[in-house]
N, C-alpha and C positions, 0 to 999 in steps of 0.2 A: 166258235166265237173266241174261246180262250186261246186257241192256236193262232188266230189272226193277230190278236193283241200281242202275243208272245213274239211272233215273227216281226211285227211292226216295231216293237221295242228293240229287238236285235238289229234290224236294219237301221233304225234311227241312231243307235250307238255306233254302228260301223261307219256310217257316213259322217257323223259328227266328228269322230276322231280324225277322219281323212281331211275334213275341212279345217279343223283347228291346226293340223300339222302344216298346212299350206300357208297360213296367215302370217306367221312371224317373219319368215324370210331369213332368219339367222342373224348373226352379228355382221356389222358392216365390214366389207372386204377391204383390205389394205393393198394397194398396188405398190409392193415393195420388192425390189429385185433381190436376187440371192446375194449379190455383191454388197449391197447396202446392209442386208441382214448380217452378213459376215463381219462387215466393218463395225456395225453396232455392237455385235457380240464381243469383238476384240476390244473395243473401247470400254465396254462394261467390265470385262475381265481385267483390263489394265487398272481401272479405277478401284476395283475390288482388291487387287493385289496391293495397290498403293495404300489404301485404307488399312488393310491388314498389317502391312509393314509398319505404318505409323502407330497403330494400336499396340503392336508387340513392343516397339521401341519405348512407348510411354510406360507400358507395364514393367519393362526392364528397368527404366529409370526409377520407378517407384520402389521396386525390390532393392535396387542398389542403394537408394537413399535410406531405406529402412535398415539395411545391414550396416551402413556407414554410421548411423547415429547410435548403434548399440556399443556397449563397452566390450573390451577384449574378452572378458570371461563369458559374457553372454554369447558372443560370436562363436566361441569354442563350444559352448553348450548346444547352440543351434546346430553346429556342424555334427556333433556327436548324435544328437537326436535325429537328424536327417539320415545319417548312415544307418542308425538302428531301425528307423521306419522303413527304409529301402530293404534291409535284410528281412524284416518281418513280412513285408507285403509280397515278396517274391514267392513265398510258399503258399499263397492263397490260390484257390481255384478261380476259374473264370466265373463271372456273374451268371446267374441262372438262365436269363434269356439269351445270352451269348452262347452258352453251352447248348441250349435247346435248338437254336436256329443255325448252328454252324454246320458246315459240310462234313459229311463222314469221310474218314481217311482210310478206307479199306479195312483190313484185318487189325491194324494197329489203332483203330478208333477208340478202343477201350482205354488206352493209356492217355492221360491228360496231356494237353499241349503245354509246352513250357511257357510260362508267362514272363514277358519281358517288362522291365520297369519303365514307366513313362516319365519318371522323375529324372531330371537332368542333374548331374553332379557338378 
């Protein structure tokens, strides 16, 4: 009696999963050719580049305006501080997760990779 109920439950679960899997039909299919997909990708990429270019230009305008409204002494102090920060930051190690997930470089992997400064002068 117990075995019959057990096998009946297993069979019910097996057929139920098969029936549920067939019902959805998945997402609606789009009939889009490869050429139109490529054209859409290029258009998206062009828009993204244009937005990025505009954003960077706007940020540059803001930085230049900020520098322009400072006095001469403050601009000199900013320049000295920036140079000092660049010199100090070049001696730091890579962040922990970058060191953890970077590719090994053979026998020389024990030596730290030289860090390049991201700050533009």
